[in-house]
N, C-alpha and C positions, 0 to 999 in steps of 0.2 A: 503493500499499500503506501511505502513510503514516506510515513507520520511515524517520528521517534518520538514520546513522551515521557519527557525525564521527570521525576520526584522529585519535588519540593526540596530543598534540604530542611532538616527539621521538620517535614510537612507543615511548611510554613505556609500558608495563601496569602495572596496577595491582598490589605486592606485600604480602606479607605486613608486611614493614617500613612499609611506606607505612597503615597500620590504626592507628588509637586506638579503643579500646574504654573507653567511660564509663557504670557503674551509679551511676547518681540525679547525673551532673557529677562525680564521683569518676573520674579513672583507674585503669586496671586493669594494672597491671605485670605480674603473676604470669599473664597469659591465655597462654594456648597454643594457644587455639582456640574459633572461635566457630561454629554452624552455624544458621541459619535458612530456610526455606523456606515460600510460600504456595501453597495447591493450591484450587483453585476447580472444587466442583462441576461437571460438563457432560455433556449428555447428546443424543443425536440425537432428532429426535420424528420420528415416522413416520407418512404417510397414507396416500392410494394410492401402491399401487406398490410398489418394493422399496426405492427409495432414502428417506434423512431429507427431508421439507418444511422443516425447520424446525431449531433448537436449541435447548433450555432449559438457564438456565442457574439456579446455585444456591447455598450455601453457599459462603466463601471461609473456610479453615482454613488455621490457620501450628500451626507447631512449629520446637522451637527445643534447643540445648543450647550449656551454654558450658565448654569444660575451664580449669581452673585448676590451680595449683602447690598442693600441699597446706597450705602456709604463708599463701596469700592464704585460701583455704578456712578454715582455723583462723581465721584474724583477721576473717573476716564473722561465723564463728559467736559469733564474744567479743561482739562487737554486738547479737548476734541476739537476741529474747524465748526466753528461758530454753535460749539454747544452740542453739537447732533454726533452721536458714537455712527450711524449709519454714514457721515463725511469722513470716516477715522480711512487710511488707505490700507490697503492689504496687509494683512501680519500674519505670523507665523504664532500657533498656539504648541507649545511642546510640553508631552504630556510624561513625567516620568515614573513607572512603578520602581519603587526602590524600598525594597522588603530590607530590614535588619539581616536573612539570610535566603542568599537566592541570586535568582543573575536581575541584574538591570534589565527593564524594558523601558521602551523609549520610543514615543508615536509623535510625529509631528504634523498636529494638522496646518497645510499648506493654502496661501492667500484668502485666507479667511477674513470675513467681513460682518459686522453687524447687519441685519436685516431689520430690527423692531428693537424697540422696549418699550415696553408698560407698566405703569405704575399701579397698583393696584390695593390701597391702603385701606383698611376698616377700622373701628374704631376699639380699642383694647391690642392693637399692633405695639409689640415691644421693640419690634424687628420687622424686616422685612425681607424674603428672598425675589431676585426679580431672572425671570429667565429671559436671556436672549436667544433668539434666533440665529442663527451664524450660516452664511454658505461659505460652502470648503471648496476646494479645488478637487484636492484628491490625500489620503494620509498618509506617510513614510514611516517606515517600521524600521530604525534606525536599533535596532537590537542585534540585530545579526550581523 
């Protein structure tokens, strides 16, 4: 099959505390979540008979979002052109998985831009998480 699964040293799994996220080499301390995924278009190709005779492969699309505390969002906005996040030039987001034991995993989200930001406050809120949708060109795995 070609895939070899290596057990983690001392059976340690990656956790949230092991993740360090940087935007253009600046560590984010007000981060609450990051989500990214890649999907490749795939379809069966049919010929004679009822079963596929081959498979076709197409584009890879990447989606992502980052959830930050409101104070971190306000800080980013203060340095953005005209105070608008969607006007910030494309940037990279680096996600490092750094456990105490086990291999370092590094993913780089390339050519990121903020698409929109929404603030939704209500009575009793003592802090606010803001999910920011991103447009991303692709993800590079620098672990290998």
